[in-house]
gemmi code that builds the backbone of each chain (N, CA, C; Angstrom):
import gemmi

chains = {
    "A": [
        ("UNK", (114.865, 79.863, 63.783), (116.008, 80.317, 64.581), (116.062, 79.564, 65.904)),
        ("UNK", (117.267, 79.225, 66.302), (117.451, 78.498, 67.566), (117.737, 79.520, 68.679)),
        ("UNK", (116.850, 79.595, 69.650), (117.043, 80.542, 70.758), (117.674, 79.826, 71.953)),
        ("UNK", (118.395, 80.564, 72.764), (118.900, 80.001, 74.021), (117.732, 79.713, 74.960)),
        ("UNK", (116.732, 80.569, 74.870), (115.547, 80.419, 75.712), (114.421, 81.205, 75.063)),
        ("UNK", (113.203, 80.752, 75.219), (112.079, 81.456, 74.600), (110.802, 81.238, 75.393)),
        ("UNK", (109.861, 82.143, 75.222), (108.558, 82.024, 75.894), (107.512, 82.680, 75.006)),
        ("UNK", (106.327, 82.116, 75.015), (105.260, 82.647, 74.169), (103.965, 82.633, 74.974)),
        ("UNK", (103.192, 83.676, 74.859), (101.929, 83.736, 75.591), (100.850, 84.308, 74.667)),
        ("UNK", (99.635, 83.829, 74.863), (98.479, 84.321, 74.099), (97.481, 84.892, 75.113)),
        ("UNK", (96.928, 86.038, 74.817), (95.971, 86.625, 75.766), (94.904, 87.425, 75.014)),
        ("UNK", (93.799, 87.661, 75.697), (92.697, 88.401, 75.086), (93.114, 89.838, 74.790)),
        ("UNK", (92.590, 90.365, 73.700), (92.900, 91.744, 73.306), (92.103, 92.712, 74.172)),
        ("UNK", (92.447, 92.748, 75.440), (91.784, 93.657, 76.378), (92.838, 94.596, 76.951)),
        ("UNK", (92.445, 95.851, 77.144), (93.432, 96.835, 77.606), (93.992, 96.464, 78.981)),
        ("UNK", (93.214, 95.739, 79.776), (93.706, 95.298, 81.096), (94.973, 94.448, 80.951)),
        ("UNK", (95.140, 93.805, 79.792), (96.280, 92.902, 79.601), (97.557, 93.610, 79.138)),
        ("UNK", (97.484, 94.912, 78.923), (98.693, 95.637, 78.503), (99.775, 95.557, 79.588)),
        ("UNK", (99.367, 95.732, 80.846), (100.376, 95.673, 81.920), (100.871, 94.240, 82.100)),
        ("UNK", (99.981, 93.264, 81.886), (100.406, 91.853, 81.962), (101.493, 91.579, 80.909)),
        ("UNK", (101.275, 92.069, 79.689), (102.247, 91.835, 78.605), (103.602, 92.432, 78.957)),
        ("UNK", (103.600, 93.634, 79.509), (104.869, 94.291, 79.894), (105.588, 93.469, 80.964)),
        ("UNK", (104.808, 93.024, 81.947), (105.414, 92.278, 83.056), (105.932, 90.926, 82.592)),
        ("UNK", (105.212, 90.300, 81.639), (105.642, 89.008, 81.093), (107.005, 89.169, 80.418)),
        ("UNK", (107.114, 90.167, 79.545), (108.378, 90.394, 78.824), (109.495, 90.742, 79.806)),
        ("UNK", (109.190, 91.633, 80.741), (110.216, 92.064, 81.701), (110.644, 90.893, 82.581)),
        ("UNK", (109.676, 90.109, 83.026), (109.983, 88.969, 83.896), (110.872, 87.960, 83.186)),
        ("UNK", (110.555, 87.667, 81.925), (111.347, 86.691, 81.169), (112.774, 87.200, 80.941)),
        ("UNK", (112.896, 88.475, 80.577), (114.212, 89.014, 80.223), (115.081, 89.341, 81.436)),
        ("UNK", (114.476, 89.315, 82.609), (115.255, 89.560, 83.830), (116.386, 88.542, 83.962)),
        ("UNK", (116.195, 87.363, 83.350), (117.240, 86.327, 83.381), (118.564, 86.823, 82.812)),
        ("UNK", (118.481, 87.827, 81.914), (119.691, 88.337, 81.263), (120.325, 89.482, 82.049)),
        ("UNK", (119.761, 89.763, 83.214), (120.291, 90.816, 84.075), (120.398, 92.166, 83.361)),
        ("UNK", (119.285, 92.621, 82.753), (119.333, 93.912, 82.035), (119.394, 95.077, 83.025)),
        ("UNK", (119.775, 96.250, 82.530), (119.706, 97.447, 83.377), (118.234, 97.865, 83.472)),
        ("UNK", (117.931, 98.710, 84.431), (116.548, 99.196, 84.574), (116.142, 99.956, 83.317)),
        ("UNK", (117.092, 100.701, 82.762), (116.802, 101.473, 81.553), (116.458, 100.538, 80.377)),
        ("UNK", (117.227, 99.454, 80.209), (116.955, 98.499, 79.125), (115.590, 97.839, 79.317)),
        ("UNK", (115.299, 97.509, 80.570), (114.017, 96.862, 80.865), (112.847, 97.815, 80.564)),
        ("UNK", (113.031, 99.081, 80.900), (111.975, 100.065, 80.617), (111.803, 100.235, 79.113)),
        ("UNK", (112.909, 100.225, 78.364), (112.823, 100.322, 76.902), (111.958, 99.186, 76.344)),
        ("UNK", (112.242, 97.967, 76.799), (111.511, 96.792, 76.300), (110.039, 96.872, 76.715)),
        ("UNK", (109.806, 97.229, 77.967), (108.414, 97.321, 78.448), (107.630, 98.359, 77.639)),
        ("UNK", (108.282, 99.481, 77.340), (107.592, 100.547, 76.594), (107.281, 100.076, 75.172)),
        ("UNK", (108.260, 99.434, 74.525), (108.050, 98.957, 73.150), (106.949, 97.893, 73.112)),
        ("UNK", (106.955, 96.977, 74.081), (105.921, 95.930, 74.133), (104.551, 96.568, 74.349)),
        ("UNK", (104.505, 97.539, 75.230), (103.240, 98.207, 75.519), (102.672, 98.877, 74.271)),
        ("UNK", (103.555, 99.523, 73.505), (103.099, 100.181, 72.275), (102.566, 99.161, 71.265)),
        ("UNK", (103.292, 98.055, 71.108), (102.890, 97.054, 70.109), (101.576, 96.381, 70.511)),
        ("UNK", (101.446, 96.057, 71.794), (100.214, 95.396, 72.264), (99.028, 96.362, 72.160)),
        ("UNK", (99.264, 97.624, 72.487), (98.185, 98.618, 72.378), (97.743, 98.756, 70.920)),
        ("UNK", (98.705, 98.758, 69.999), (98.362, 98.812, 68.573), (97.478, 97.631, 68.179)),
        ("UNK", (97.844, 96.440, 68.664), (97.068, 95.238, 68.323), (95.629, 95.376, 68.818)),
        ("UNK", (95.473, 95.889, 70.036), (94.135, 96.000, 70.639), (93.303, 97.094, 69.955)),
        ("UNK", (93.917, 98.266, 69.773), (93.158, 99.413, 69.246), (92.991, 99.349, 67.734)),
        ("UNK", (94.123, 99.086, 67.041), (94.080, 99.157, 65.576), (93.813, 97.791, 64.936)),
        ("UNK", (94.441, 96.736, 65.499), (94.241, 95.403, 64.923), (92.802, 94.934, 65.104)),
        ("UNK", (92.370, 94.940, 66.345), (91.027, 94.426, 66.660), (89.989, 95.525, 66.862)),
        ("UNK", (90.435, 96.766, 66.847), (89.539, 97.916, 67.048), (88.670, 97.741, 68.285)),
        ("UNK", (89.325, 97.311, 69.362), (88.677, 97.113, 70.664), (87.612, 96.025, 70.664)),
        ("UNK", (87.624, 95.158, 69.636), (86.689, 94.024, 69.627), (87.443, 92.777, 70.099)),
        ("UNK", (86.733, 91.656, 70.148), (87.340, 90.418, 70.640), (88.483, 89.961, 69.742)),
        ("UNK", (89.521, 89.429, 70.356), (90.633, 88.882, 69.582), (91.708, 88.364, 70.517)),
        ("UNK", (92.707, 87.726, 69.933), (93.812, 87.182, 70.722), (95.113, 87.842, 70.268)),
        ("UNK", (95.902, 88.253, 71.241), (97.217, 88.840, 70.961), (98.283, 87.820, 71.360)),
        ("UNK", (99.294, 87.691, 70.515), (100.401, 86.771, 70.793), (101.647, 87.587, 71.131)),
        ("UNK", (102.335, 87.171, 72.178), (103.592, 87.843, 72.553), (104.673, 86.783, 72.679)),
        ("UNK", (105.761, 86.972, 71.944), (106.889, 86.041, 71.996), (108.124, 86.787, 72.486)),
        ("UNK", (108.879, 86.157, 73.360), (110.167, 86.714, 73.800), (111.208, 85.602, 73.677)),
        ("UNK", (112.346, 85.924, 73.131), (113.420, 84.942, 73.048), (114.753, 85.655, 73.089)),
        ("UNK", (115.830, 84.898, 73.339), (117.147, 85.521, 73.278), (118.217, 84.526, 72.849)),
        ("UNK", (119.252, 85.096, 72.234), (120.472, 84.352, 71.905), (121.595, 85.183, 72.509)),
        ("UNK", (122.254, 84.667, 73.495), (123.241, 85.469, 74.223), (122.542, 86.670, 74.822)),
        ("UNK", (123.060, 87.864, 74.509), (122.461, 89.094, 75.047), (121.545, 89.772, 74.024)),
        ("UNK", (121.283, 89.071, 72.909), (120.438, 89.655, 71.860), (119.005, 89.164, 72.048)),
        ("UNK", (118.085, 90.093, 72.235), (116.706, 89.681, 72.504), (115.803, 89.897, 71.284)),
        ("UNK", (114.830, 89.024, 71.187), (113.865, 89.051, 70.080), (112.463, 89.106, 70.684)),
        ("UNK", (111.656, 90.024, 70.198), (110.279, 90.134, 70.685), (109.347, 90.202, 69.483)),
        ("UNK", (108.259, 89.475, 69.568), (107.249, 89.567, 68.506), (105.888, 89.808, 69.157)),
        ("UNK", (105.109, 90.683, 68.551), (103.737, 90.915, 69.003), (102.853, 90.761, 67.766)),
        ("UNK", (101.866, 89.884, 67.854), (101.055, 89.609, 66.663), (99.570, 89.604, 66.981)),
        ("UNK", (98.791, 89.997, 65.976), (97.328, 89.890, 66.088), (96.777, 89.349, 64.775)),
        ("UNK", (95.560, 88.875, 64.837), (94.890, 88.417, 63.620), (93.735, 89.363, 63.316)),
        ("UNK", (94.025, 90.631, 63.401), (93.006, 91.660, 63.201), (92.954, 92.156, 61.768)),
        ("UNK", (92.644, 93.436, 61.626), (92.345, 93.969, 60.286), (93.579, 94.234, 59.420)),
        ("UNK", (94.766, 94.276, 60.037), (95.968, 94.559, 59.255), (96.147, 96.045, 58.998)),
        ("UNK", (97.337, 96.405, 58.516), (97.654, 97.821, 58.268), (97.734, 98.025, 56.742)),
        ("UNK", (96.932, 98.951, 56.245), (96.908, 99.173, 54.789), (98.208, 99.773, 54.280)),
        ("UNK", (98.717, 100.755, 55.013), (99.926, 101.454, 54.566), (100.935, 101.474, 55.724)),
        ("UNK", (101.829, 100.507, 55.719), (102.780, 100.359, 56.824), (103.708, 101.572, 56.915)),
        ("UNK", (104.168, 102.076, 55.755), (105.078, 103.227, 55.773), (104.420, 104.437, 56.426)),
        ("UNK", (103.158, 104.643, 56.107), (102.427, 105.776, 56.692), (102.255, 105.574, 58.205)),
        ("UNK", (101.950, 104.330, 58.601), (101.754, 104.029, 60.028), (103.023, 104.294, 60.828)),
        ("UNK", (104.180, 104.148, 60.176), (105.461, 104.340, 60.874), (105.830, 105.809, 61.028)),
        ("UNK", (105.147, 106.688, 60.296), (105.501, 108.112, 60.358), (105.180, 108.681, 61.732)),
        ("UNK", (106.123, 109.465, 62.315), (105.839, 110.073, 63.616), (104.591, 110.939, 63.553)),
        ("UNK", (103.784, 110.864, 64.584), (102.558, 111.659, 64.769), (101.412, 111.252, 63.841)),
        ("UNK", (101.633, 110.228, 62.981), (100.499, 109.775, 62.161), (99.602, 108.879, 63.018)),
        ("UNK", (98.321, 109.175, 63.031), (97.375, 108.268, 63.684), (96.109, 108.154, 62.841)),
        ("UNK", (95.581, 106.948, 62.776), (94.319, 106.755, 62.058), (93.146, 107.004, 63.000)),
        ("UNK", (93.467, 107.232, 64.287), (92.394, 107.432, 65.266), (92.608, 108.693, 66.118)),
        ("UNK", (92.638, 109.877, 65.473), (92.843, 111.103, 66.261), (91.703, 111.349, 67.248)),
        ("UNK", (90.513, 110.849, 66.923), (89.364, 111.064, 67.811), (89.537, 110.359, 69.147)),
        ("UNK", (90.435, 109.372, 69.182), (90.675, 108.644, 70.434), (91.862, 109.229, 71.194)),
        ("UNK", (92.296, 110.429, 70.777), (93.460, 111.084, 71.394), (94.686, 110.189, 71.335)),
        ("UNK", (94.870, 109.505, 70.206), (96.104, 108.742, 70.021), (97.179, 109.710, 69.532)),
        ("UNK", (98.397, 109.530, 70.014), (99.452, 110.488, 69.679), (100.132, 110.179, 68.351)),
        ("UNK", (100.001, 108.955, 67.864), (100.676, 108.580, 66.624), (102.170, 108.363, 66.817)),
        ("UNK", (102.586, 108.131, 68.062), (104.010, 107.979, 68.358), (104.419, 106.526, 68.607)),
        ("UNK", (103.485, 105.596, 68.489), (103.748, 104.201, 68.839), (104.954, 103.599, 68.136)),
        ("UNK", (104.982, 103.645, 66.803), (106.093, 103.027, 66.063), (107.395, 103.805, 66.279)),
        ("UNK", (107.289, 105.143, 66.394), (108.499, 105.939, 66.636), (109.138, 105.525, 67.962)),
        ("UNK", (108.318, 105.299, 68.972), (108.842, 104.891, 70.280), (109.445, 103.485, 70.188)),
        ("UNK", (108.764, 102.588, 69.494), (109.323, 101.227, 69.320), (110.685, 101.309, 68.633)),
        ("UNK", (110.763, 102.128, 67.574), (112.015, 102.227, 66.811), (113.125, 102.915, 67.612)),
        ("UNK", (112.737, 103.802, 68.518), (113.747, 104.504, 69.326), (114.265, 103.619, 70.454)),
        ("UNK", (113.364, 102.884, 71.078), (113.750, 102.108, 72.265), (114.285, 100.711, 71.930)),
        ("UNK", (114.035, 100.244, 70.698), (114.579, 98.953, 70.274), (115.539, 99.229, 69.112)),
        ("UNK", (116.337, 98.228, 68.734), (117.348, 98.496, 67.697), (116.857, 98.183, 66.289)),
        ("UNK", (115.934, 97.271, 66.195), (115.470, 96.868, 64.881), (113.974, 96.542, 64.989)),
        ("UNK", (113.175, 97.204, 64.174), (111.722, 96.959, 64.208), (111.261, 96.650, 62.786)),
        ("UNK", (110.600, 95.512, 62.638), (110.097, 95.114, 61.319), (108.606, 94.818, 61.462)),
        ("UNK", (107.836, 95.230, 60.460), (106.387, 95.020, 60.524), (105.957, 94.185, 59.332)),
        ("UNK", (105.250, 93.100, 59.615), (104.641, 92.324, 58.534), (103.133, 92.437, 58.726)),
        ("UNK", (102.434, 92.898, 57.704), (100.994, 93.064, 57.865), (100.269, 92.736, 56.568)),
        ("UNK", (99.182, 92.000, 56.698), (98.343, 91.687, 55.538), (96.931, 92.136, 55.885)),
        ("UNK", (96.381, 92.999, 55.042), (95.031, 93.509, 55.297), (94.043, 92.340, 55.372)),
        ("UNK", (93.273, 92.335, 56.432), (92.269, 91.278, 56.621), (92.810, 90.050, 57.324)),
        ("UNK", (94.137, 89.982, 57.495), (94.713, 88.790, 58.143), (95.431, 89.102, 59.450)),
        ("UNK", (96.019, 90.269, 59.536), (96.667, 90.627, 60.796), (98.042, 91.226, 60.634)),
        ("UNK", (98.665, 91.468, 61.777), (99.958, 92.163, 61.819), (100.891, 91.451, 62.788)),
        ("UNK", (102.169, 91.374, 62.415), (103.186, 90.843, 63.317), (104.343, 91.842, 63.353)),
        ("UNK", (104.696, 92.271, 64.564), (105.789, 93.223, 64.737), (106.977, 92.479, 65.342)),
        ("UNK", (108.118, 92.586, 64.697), (109.359, 91.948, 65.169), (110.269, 93.040, 65.722)),
        ("UNK", (110.774, 92.835, 66.922), (111.681, 93.834, 67.510), (112.909, 93.126, 68.075)),
        ("UNK", (114.052, 93.785, 67.947), (115.298, 93.197, 68.471), (116.078, 94.247, 69.245)),
        ("UNK", (116.871, 93.777, 70.172), (117.732, 94.697, 70.936), (118.872, 93.896, 71.544)),
        ("UNK", (120.064, 94.464, 71.520), (121.197, 93.821, 72.186), (121.430, 94.507, 73.524)),
        ("UNK", (121.398, 93.731, 74.580), (121.621, 94.294, 75.905), (123.119, 94.506, 76.108)),
        ("UNK", (123.438, 95.507, 76.902), (124.853, 95.810, 77.156), (125.512, 94.637, 77.879)),
        ("UNK", (126.719, 94.330, 77.465), (127.450, 93.262, 78.151), (128.046, 93.834, 79.426)),
        ("UNK", (128.157, 92.989, 80.427), (128.705, 93.472, 81.714), (130.182, 93.779, 81.582)),
    ],
    "B": [
        ("UNK", (96.740, 102.827, 88.834), (97.031, 104.256, 88.807), (96.126, 104.981, 89.803)),
        ("UNK", (96.715, 105.875, 90.560), (95.930, 106.684, 91.501), (96.157, 108.152, 91.208)),
        ("UNK", (95.104, 108.935, 91.418), (95.185, 110.363, 91.126), (94.780, 111.172, 92.344)),
        ("UNK", (95.518, 112.251, 92.594), (95.139, 113.183, 93.670), (95.052, 114.572, 93.052)),
        ("UNK", (93.974, 115.260, 93.357), (93.756, 116.580, 92.753), (93.843, 117.677, 93.813)),
        ("UNK", (94.458, 118.783, 93.424), (94.566, 119.917, 94.332), (94.488, 121.186, 93.500)),
        ("UNK", (93.815, 122.173, 94.014), (93.712, 123.443, 93.284), (94.568, 124.482, 93.987)),
        ("UNK", (95.433, 125.144, 93.257), (96.229, 126.234, 93.823), (96.058, 127.436, 92.905)),
        ("UNK", (95.470, 128.491, 93.418), (95.107, 129.662, 92.607), (94.314, 129.193, 91.381)),
        ("UNK", (94.841, 129.478, 90.199), (94.082, 129.060, 89.003), (94.658, 127.789, 88.393)),
        ("UNK", (95.431, 127.084, 89.181), (96.101, 125.893, 88.647), (95.579, 124.619, 89.306)),
        ("UNK", (95.224, 123.686, 88.471), (94.801, 122.371, 88.957), (96.022, 121.450, 88.938)),
        ("UNK", (96.382, 120.946, 90.115), (97.559, 120.071, 90.210), (97.069, 118.630, 90.328)),
        ("UNK", (97.530, 117.791, 89.413), (97.106, 116.382, 89.405), (98.331, 115.523, 89.689)),
        ("UNK", (98.349, 114.931, 90.864), (99.475, 114.060, 91.223), (99.102, 112.632, 90.813)),
        ("UNK", (99.919, 112.062, 89.942), (99.625, 110.723, 89.411), (100.596, 109.729, 90.048)),
        ("UNK", (100.081, 108.585, 90.457), (101.018, 107.530, 90.869), (100.645, 106.235, 90.157)),
        ("UNK", (101.676, 105.485, 89.762), (101.447, 104.219, 89.060), (101.818, 104.305, 87.593)),
        ("UNK", (101.117, 103.538, 86.770), (101.475, 103.413, 85.352), (100.426, 104.066, 84.445)),
        ("UNK", (100.901, 104.728, 83.401), (99.978, 105.321, 82.415), (100.149, 104.570, 81.100)),
        ("UNK", (99.120, 103.833, 80.733), (99.098, 103.158, 79.428), (97.716, 103.380, 78.815)),
        ("UNK", (97.423, 102.703, 77.731), (96.131, 102.889, 77.062), (94.975, 102.579, 78.009)),
        ("UNK", (95.158, 101.566, 78.861), (94.095, 101.163, 79.793), (93.839, 102.250, 80.834)),
        ("UNK", (94.897, 102.749, 81.472), (94.699, 103.728, 82.545), (94.503, 105.144, 82.003)),
        ("UNK", (94.923, 105.370, 80.740), (94.785, 106.717, 80.154), (93.319, 107.143, 80.102)),
        ("UNK", (92.426, 106.183, 79.875), (90.999, 106.514, 79.790), (90.521, 107.082, 81.128)),
        ("UNK", (90.990, 106.485, 82.216), (90.608, 106.933, 83.553), (91.242, 108.297, 83.864)),
        ("UNK", (92.485, 108.466, 83.444), (93.177, 109.747, 83.655), (92.420, 110.869, 82.939)),
        ("UNK", (91.982, 110.583, 81.726), (91.251, 111.569, 80.919), (89.917, 111.918, 81.600)),
        ("UNK", (89.201, 110.861, 82.009), (87.868, 111.045, 82.594), (87.945, 111.841, 83.902)),
        ("UNK", (88.872, 111.427, 84.771), (88.966, 112.090, 86.080), (89.505, 113.514, 85.963)),
        ("UNK", (90.393, 113.751, 85.011), (90.926, 115.099, 84.820), (89.820, 116.039, 84.338)),
        ("UNK", (89.013, 115.553, 83.389), (87.925, 116.387, 82.879), (86.920, 116.684, 83.970)),
        ("UNK", (86.634, 115.654, 84.778), (85.678, 115.817, 85.858), (86.209, 116.812, 86.906)),
        ("UNK", (87.507, 116.717, 87.236), (88.103, 117.635, 88.224), (88.105, 119.071, 87.695)),
        ("UNK", (88.387, 119.225, 86.398), (88.383, 120.569, 85.806), (86.988, 121.189, 85.906)),
        ("UNK", (85.998, 120.358, 85.702), (84.610, 120.809, 85.740), (84.210, 121.194, 87.169)),
        ("UNK", (84.586, 120.317, 88.125), (84.148, 120.538, 89.505), (85.028, 121.525, 90.270)),
        ("UNK", (86.350, 121.457, 90.037), (87.260, 122.284, 90.832), (87.688, 123.543, 90.082)),
        ("UNK", (87.479, 123.550, 88.785), (87.867, 124.697, 87.970), (89.372, 124.772, 87.785)),
        ("UNK", (89.825, 125.879, 87.238), (91.265, 126.038, 86.987), (91.501, 126.373, 85.543)),
        ("UNK", (92.567, 127.142, 85.325), (92.886, 127.535, 83.957), (94.152, 126.846, 83.475)),
        ("UNK", (94.954, 126.429, 84.438), (96.201, 125.721, 84.109), (96.135, 124.318, 84.701)),
        ("UNK", (96.928, 123.414, 84.111), (97.028, 122.065, 84.682), (98.500, 121.724, 84.863)),
        ("UNK", (98.808, 121.147, 86.014), (100.139, 120.570, 86.204), (99.958, 119.087, 86.490)),
        ("UNK", (100.626, 118.272, 85.706), (100.616, 116.833, 85.962), (101.877, 116.504, 86.767)),
        ("UNK", (101.680, 116.037, 87.984), (102.808, 115.653, 88.837), (103.194, 114.210, 88.570)),
        ("UNK", (104.422, 114.017, 88.070), (104.857, 112.681, 87.640), (105.822, 112.011, 88.614)),
        ("UNK", (105.985, 112.588, 89.791), (106.986, 112.058, 90.710), (106.795, 110.561, 90.983)),
        ("UNK", (105.547, 110.131, 91.065), (105.285, 108.724, 91.398), (104.785, 107.918, 90.199)),
        ("UNK", (105.032, 108.428, 88.993), (104.662, 107.667, 87.785), (105.824, 106.731, 87.443)),
        ("UNK", (105.541, 105.442, 87.434), (106.613, 104.461, 87.229), (106.744, 104.045, 85.769)),
        ("UNK", (105.702, 104.331, 84.956), (105.743, 103.919, 83.544), (104.771, 104.781, 82.754)),
        ("UNK", (105.172, 105.185, 81.560), (104.226, 105.832, 80.645), (104.592, 105.482, 79.211)),
        ("UNK", (103.599, 105.139, 78.398), (103.851, 104.962, 76.967), (103.160, 106.097, 76.210)),
        ("UNK", (103.027, 105.964, 74.888), (102.517, 107.094, 74.106), (101.047, 107.399, 74.387)),
        ("UNK", (100.349, 106.476, 75.063), (98.953, 106.766, 75.426), (98.888, 107.983, 76.341)),
        ("UNK", (99.893, 108.130, 77.200), (99.960, 109.283, 78.096), (100.109, 110.574, 77.317)),
        ("UNK", (100.908, 110.521, 76.245), (101.104, 111.698, 75.393), (99.764, 112.126, 74.780)),
        ("UNK", (98.982, 111.123, 74.358), (97.664, 111.402, 73.779), (96.782, 112.179, 74.751)),
        ("UNK", (96.796, 111.743, 76.014), (95.976, 112.420, 77.037), (96.468, 113.852, 77.251)),
        ("UNK", (97.800, 114.021, 77.290), (98.369, 115.364, 77.522), (98.014, 116.309, 76.367)),
        ("UNK", (98.103, 115.777, 75.124), (97.774, 116.619, 73.964), (96.306, 117.058, 74.047)),
        ("UNK", (95.453, 116.108, 74.403), (94.018, 116.411, 74.531), (93.771, 117.503, 75.556)),
        ("UNK", (94.461, 117.394, 76.720), (94.254, 118.392, 77.783), (94.903, 119.720, 77.390)),
        ("UNK", (96.002, 119.651, 76.644), (96.653, 120.889, 76.188), (95.676, 121.708, 75.341)),
        ("UNK", (94.991, 121.011, 74.431), (94.036, 121.715, 73.558), (92.924, 122.359, 74.396)),
        ("UNK", (92.467, 121.603, 75.408), (91.393, 122.075, 76.278), (91.847, 123.331, 77.055)),
        ("UNK", (93.040, 123.247, 77.633), (93.566, 124.322, 78.473), (93.924, 125.544, 77.624)),
        ("UNK", (94.405, 125.276, 76.420), (94.779, 126.368, 75.525), (93.550, 127.217, 75.190)),
        ("UNK", (92.405, 126.539, 75.052), (91.183, 127.270, 74.723), (90.741, 128.159, 75.894)),
        ("UNK", (91.251, 127.875, 77.103), (90.935, 128.713, 78.269), (92.016, 129.776, 78.477)),
        ("UNK", (93.018, 129.756, 77.597), (94.124, 130.710, 77.727), (95.113, 130.325, 78.806)),
        ("UNK", (95.112, 129.069, 79.195), (95.984, 128.624, 80.285), (97.216, 127.888, 79.807)),
        ("UNK", (97.936, 127.340, 80.784), (99.174, 126.610, 80.496), (99.116, 125.227, 81.115)),
        ("UNK", (99.893, 124.361, 80.534), (99.956, 122.995, 81.047), (101.439, 122.646, 81.220)),
        ("UNK", (101.756, 121.938, 82.283), (103.158, 121.583, 82.522), (103.245, 120.239, 83.220)),
        ("UNK", (104.422, 119.650, 83.133), (104.663, 118.347, 83.750), (105.758, 118.530, 84.801)),
        ("UNK", (105.515, 117.999, 85.984), (106.509, 118.130, 87.053), (107.116, 116.777, 87.394)),
        ("UNK", (108.413, 116.762, 87.562), (109.167, 115.599, 88.064), (109.055, 114.319, 87.227)),
        ("UNK", (109.123, 114.394, 85.903), (109.089, 113.132, 85.150), (110.447, 112.426, 85.252)),
        ("UNK", (110.433, 111.090, 85.139), (111.727, 110.402, 85.115), (112.334, 110.523, 83.708)),
        ("UNK", (113.568, 110.032, 83.565), (114.312, 110.219, 82.313), (113.589, 109.644, 81.088)),
        ("UNK", (113.032, 108.438, 81.247), (112.378, 107.774, 80.104), (111.138, 108.535, 79.672)),
        ("UNK", (110.390, 109.018, 80.653), (109.165, 109.757, 80.332), (109.534, 111.066, 79.632)),
        ("UNK", (110.598, 111.683, 80.112), (111.052, 112.920, 79.478), (111.455, 112.643, 78.022)),
        ("UNK", (112.075, 111.489, 77.795), (112.497, 111.118, 76.443), (111.275, 110.939, 75.528)),
        ("UNK", (110.225, 110.319, 76.066), (108.999, 110.111, 75.273), (108.377, 111.464, 74.908)),
        ("UNK", (108.374, 112.386, 75.869), (107.814, 113.724, 75.603), (108.663, 114.435, 74.536)),
        ("UNK", (109.991, 114.306, 74.674), (110.894, 114.947, 73.720), (110.708, 114.367, 72.310)),
        ("UNK", (110.591, 113.023, 72.236), (110.400, 112.352, 70.945), (109.144, 112.834, 70.237)),
        ("UNK", (108.112, 113.098, 71.035), (106.847, 113.504, 70.441), (106.889, 114.964, 69.981)),
        ("UNK", (107.992, 115.647, 70.279), (108.155, 117.033, 69.844), (107.289, 117.999, 70.632)),
        ("UNK", (106.880, 117.587, 71.827), (105.942, 118.412, 72.590), (106.588, 119.159, 73.751)),
        ("UNK", (107.916, 119.129, 73.814), (108.593, 119.746, 74.969), (108.240, 121.224, 75.130)),
        ("UNK", (107.983, 121.905, 74.013), (107.682, 123.334, 74.099), (106.246, 123.570, 74.584)),
        ("UNK", (105.327, 122.713, 74.088), (103.922, 122.862, 74.487), (103.681, 122.300, 75.881)),
        ("UNK", (104.394, 121.211, 76.187), (104.227, 120.551, 77.481), (105.582, 120.541, 78.201)),
        ("UNK", (106.025, 121.700, 78.676), (107.351, 121.732, 79.298), (107.371, 120.929, 80.600)),
        ("UNK", (108.506, 120.327, 80.876), (108.601, 119.583, 82.131), (109.643, 120.245, 83.032)),
        ("UNK", (109.412, 120.114, 84.321), (110.252, 120.775, 85.325), (110.666, 119.770, 86.380)),
        ("UNK", (111.879, 119.943, 86.931), (112.358, 118.970, 87.917), (111.607, 119.022, 89.251)),
        ("UNK", (110.950, 120.168, 89.541), (110.195, 120.241, 90.805), (108.788, 120.766, 90.541)),
        ("UNK", (107.910, 120.448, 91.481), (106.522, 120.911, 91.379), (106.472, 122.431, 91.468)),
        ("UNK", (107.296, 123.015, 92.351), (107.298, 124.473, 92.526), (107.668, 125.205, 91.240)),
        ("UNK", (108.635, 124.644, 90.506), (109.026, 125.283, 89.242), (107.895, 125.195, 88.215)),
        ("UNK", (107.192, 124.067, 88.233), (106.061, 123.904, 87.304), (104.951, 124.896, 87.658)),
        ("UNK", (104.711, 125.072, 88.964), (103.678, 126.029, 89.407), (104.087, 127.457, 89.000)),
        ("UNK", (105.365, 127.766, 89.201), (105.852, 129.113, 88.846), (105.642, 129.379, 87.355)),
        ("UNK", (105.906, 128.354, 86.528), (105.700, 128.492, 85.076), (104.226, 128.787, 84.782)),
        ("UNK", (103.346, 127.993, 85.397), (101.908, 128.158, 85.145), (101.447, 129.539, 85.611)),
        ("UNK", (101.890, 129.946, 86.794), (101.448, 131.238, 87.336), (102.076, 132.409, 86.583)),
        ("UNK", (103.262, 132.197, 86.062), (103.934, 133.236, 85.271), (103.100, 133.627, 84.080)),
        ("UNK", (102.487, 132.651, 83.455), (101.617, 132.916, 82.303), (100.467, 133.822, 82.710)),
        ("UNK", (99.915, 133.565, 83.913), (98.796, 134.402, 84.363), (99.255, 135.837, 84.585)),
        ("UNK", (100.447, 136.023, 85.178), (100.904, 137.386, 85.427), (101.232, 138.084, 84.101)),
        ("UNK", (101.710, 137.279, 83.115), (101.972, 137.852, 81.783), (100.676, 138.386, 81.172)),
        ("UNK", (99.612, 137.639, 81.438), (98.340, 137.955, 80.785), (97.693, 139.198, 81.377)),
        ("UNK", (98.064, 139.549, 82.641), (97.436, 140.700, 83.316), (97.871, 141.995, 82.649)),
    ],
}
model = gemmi.Model(1)
for chain_id, residues in chains.items():
    chain = gemmi.Chain(chain_id)
    for i, (resn, *xyz) in enumerate(residues, 1):
        res = gemmi.Residue()
        res.name, res.seqid = resn, gemmi.SeqId(i, " ")
        for name, pos in zip(("N", "CA", "C"), xyz):
            atom = gemmi.Atom()
            atom.name, atom.element = name, gemmi.Element(name[0])
            atom.pos, atom.b_iso = gemmi.Position(*pos), 0.0
            res.add_atom(atom)
        chain.add_residue(res)
    model.add_chain(chain)
structure = gemmi.Structure()
structure.add_model(model)
structure.setup_entities()
């Protein structure tokens, strides 16, 4: 796909980098003059996807998370990927309140929040190879 | 993220400022448990007036504290959340267990009301 503009960053799967990922996405998309509400939606969705990569993909072990942001006009594309353990049952993972880690006080709301705050969420995952989450959203035109 | 703790009657008020994500949630959990142990209290109010961001990690911490407080027969409430945070709480279906109030005083009244009900 040909984007009007795009940016990609790779960072260690450390929880300290969750805020960096949000700021990276927000900083890049500021070029499109989004509303504060739209920016918060994107930051929240990115935060959920990156947290999933760190906790579930790499299970808090060493790894690299990839974050891509791009846009065509006012339509934005975000991808968050890891090369971790992958998701065995994607449909189950998408169910509200489902968590594979209740002992860590995870709410199981990650995918529900991504799906609510973004317009289109697609998950590609291969067990043993990793997960890539694709998210899209059209920003309001002025 | 910064936390300020205050005890009012049987209610522990935790004023949070900054962002709540998976990284800071661990600290929120640790400090809240420590404050409950040292300062006591049967109810918890999380003051969100200065919270600029929260994802579902915050919900996880609230659910954990709800279970803890429920076992003491207390109540938990959220004061002054912004619109997005309120939406996240609503999405999680926890609005009834973790009610939110536009002011700290209303949240305190809710928590104290439970105590008077129990008498």
